[in-house]
C-alpha positions in Angstrom: 141.2 -40.8 239.0 140.0 -43.8 241.7 139.6 -47.1 241.2 135.5 -46.8 241.3 135.9 -44.6 238.8 138.2 -47.0 236.6 135.4 -49.6 237.4 132.8 -47.4 236.2 134.2 -47.1 232.7 135.4 -49.7 232.1 131.7 -51.3 233.0 131.0 -48.4 230.0 132.6 -49.9 227.7 131.4 -53.5 228.4 128.1 -52.8 229.1 127.5 -53.9 232.5 126.4 -52.5 235.8 129.2 -51.0 237.4 128.7 -52.8 240.8 129.4 -56.3 238.7 132.8 -55.7 238.6 135.6 -55.3 241.5 139.4 -55.8 240.9 139.4 -59.4 240.5 136.8 -60.1 237.9 138.2 -62.5 235.6 137.8 -61.3 232.3 137.6 -64.2 230.4 134.4 -65.1 232.8 132.4 -61.8 231.1 130.5 -62.3 228.2 131.5 -58.8 226.3 135.6 -59.8 226.7 136.6 -60.4 223.1 138.5 -58.6 220.6 136.0 -55.9 219.3 135.8 -55.1 223.1 139.6 -55.2 223.5 139.8 -52.9 220.5 137.4 -50.3 221.6 138.6 -49.9 224.8 142.1 -50.1 223.7 140.5 -46.5 221.7 139.2 -45.4 224.4 141.8 -45.0 226.6 144.6 -43.8 224.1 143.1 -40.3 225.7 144.4 -41.1 229.2 147.6 -43.6 227.6 148.9 -42.5 224.0 151.4 -45.4 224.2 149.2 -48.1 224.6 148.9 -50.8 222.9 145.9 -54.2 221.9 148.6 -56.5 222.6 148.5 -54.7 226.9 145.2 -54.5 227.2 145.1 -58.1 225.7 147.5 -59.7 228.0 145.1 -58.6 230.7 143.5 -61.4 233.0 141.4 -59.4 235.2 140.0 -56.3 235.0 142.3 -55.0 238.0 145.2 -55.7 235.3 143.4 -52.9 233.5 143.1 -50.6 236.2 146.8 -50.6 236.8 147.5 -49.3 233.1 145.6 -46.4 233.3 
């Protein structure tokens, strides 16, 4: 999966326009970034990376940190 595909994937889960995200986007700056979003992201990403844990995503600071996980 390319970085662009990852950004589109993440943007759908966050319900934001794909062109508004970059790898440098700070997660805390996103209105949609909360524990429920992290849980939903974990559920979606376990199809790609079954060992992914909530705490792995919770510790991310940027969209790029998430992209590195899958």
